[in-house]
C-alpha positions as CSV (number, residue, x, y, z in Angstrom):
1,M,94.1,74.2,100.0
2,N,92.0,75.5,102.5
3,A,89.4,72.7,103.8
4,V,86.0,75.0,103.8
5,K,83.2,73.2,102.0
6,A,80.5,76.0,101.5
7,K,77.4,76.1,99.4
8,D,77.8,79.9,98.7
9,V,80.1,82.7,99.5
10,D,78.6,83.8,102.7
11,E,79.2,80.7,103.9
12,Y,82.4,80.4,102.7
13,V,83.6,83.5,104.5
14,A,81.4,82.7,107.8
15,A,83.9,79.8,108.1
16,F,86.9,82.0,109.2
17,P,87.9,83.8,112.1
18,A,86.4,87.5,112.2
19,D,89.6,89.2,111.5
20,V,89.8,87.1,108.4
21,Q,86.2,87.4,107.5
22,K,86.8,91.2,107.5
23,V,89.3,90.9,104.8
24,M,87.6,88.6,102.6
25,E,84.7,91.1,102.8
26,Q,86.7,93.8,101.5
27,V,88.1,91.7,98.9
28,R,84.7,90.4,97.8
29,E,83.3,93.9,97.5
30,V,86.2,95.5,95.8
31,I,85.7,92.7,92.9
32,K,82.0,93.4,92.9
33,K,82.4,97.1,92.7
34,A,84.9,96.8,90.0
35,V,82.7,94.3,88.1
36,P,79.1,95.0,89.2
37,Q,77.5,92.6,86.9
38,V,79.8,89.7,88.2
39,R,77.8,86.7,89.7
40,E,79.3,85.0,92.8
41,V,79.7,81.0,92.6
42,I,81.5,78.3,94.4
43,S,84.0,76.6,92.3
44,Y,87.1,74.5,93.2
45,D,85.8,74.9,97.0
46,M,86.5,78.5,96.8
47,P,84.5,82.0,96.1
48,G,84.7,82.8,92.4
49,F,83.4,85.5,90.5
50,K,81.9,84.8,87.0
51,V,80.7,87.0,83.8
52,N,81.0,84.4,81.1
53,R,83.7,82.6,82.8
54,V,85.2,83.0,86.2
55,L,87.3,86.0,86.1
56,V,88.9,85.6,89.5
57,Y,88.9,83.2,92.6
58,F,90.0,84.0,96.3
59,A,90.6,81.7,99.1
60,G,91.3,82.1,102.6
61,Y,94.4,80.7,104.6
62,A,96.0,81.0,108.1
63,K,98.3,84.0,106.8
64,H,97.2,85.0,103.7
65,I,94.4,85.6,101.0
66,G,95.2,83.7,98.0
67,F,94.2,85.6,94.8
68,Y,93.6,83.5,91.7
69,P,93.1,85.6,88.3
70,G,95.0,83.2,86.0
71,A,98.3,83.3,84.1
72,A,97.6,86.1,81.5
73,A,96.6,88.3,84.5
74,I,99.7,87.4,86.7
75,A,101.9,88.2,83.6
76,A,100.4,91.4,82.8
77,F,100.7,92.8,86.6
78,K,103.9,91.0,87.3
79,E,105.7,94.3,88.3
80,E,103.0,95.3,90.7
81,I,102.9,91.9,92.3
82,S,106.5,91.4,92.6
83,G,106.4,92.5,96.4
84,Y,104.0,89.3,97.1
85,K,104.6,85.4,96.9
86,W,103.3,84.7,93.4
87,A,103.1,81.8,90.8
88,K,102.0,81.4,87.3
89,G,98.1,81.8,88.1
90,S,98.0,83.0,91.8
91,V,99.5,85.7,94.3
92,Q,99.4,85.6,97.8
93,F,98.4,88.6,99.8
94,P,99.6,88.4,103.5
95,L,96.9,89.1,106.0
96,G,99.4,91.1,108.3
97,R,99.7,93.9,105.5
98,P,97.0,95.9,103.9
99,M,95.2,94.3,101.2
100,P,96.0,95.9,97.9
101,L,92.3,96.6,97.0
102,D,93.3,99.2,94.0
103,L,95.3,96.3,92.5
104,I,92.6,93.7,92.9
105,A,90.1,95.8,91.3
106,R,92.3,96.5,88.4
107,I,93.2,92.8,87.7
108,T,89.6,92.2,88.0
109,K,88.7,94.6,85.3
110,F,91.6,93.1,83.1
111,R,90.0,89.8,83.6
112,L,86.8,91.2,82.4
113,E,88.2,92.3,79.5
114,E,89.6,89.0,78.5
115,D,86.5,87.5,79.3
116,A,84.5,89.8,76.9
117,K,86.6,88.2,74.2
118,V,85.1,84.7,74.9
119,K,82.2,83.8,73.0
120,K,79.0,83.3,75.1
């Protein structure tokens, strides 16, 4: 896990090198555009994006951005993430390749649909 301890997402992103910051800001913006009502939180020492519950998290690492949408989203998008390293609830997007921003947006919207089914 990354070692960044931050009070908010701005501070979290600022702790990384400029090239990684740029990519994290792209991911952050695409999540916020996909779900405009989302609120940013720091949870588990990483940025989380929440409506009722946290929809998705991301984290910066030396060679990738970890994206954490949960097991149901990974299963639903298994075909599209097959070219990346992934696990039950996460996927790693390498920093040396273009970020799949459209895929991140669609996964985030999928998670919003799941979140809407949760009692408030």
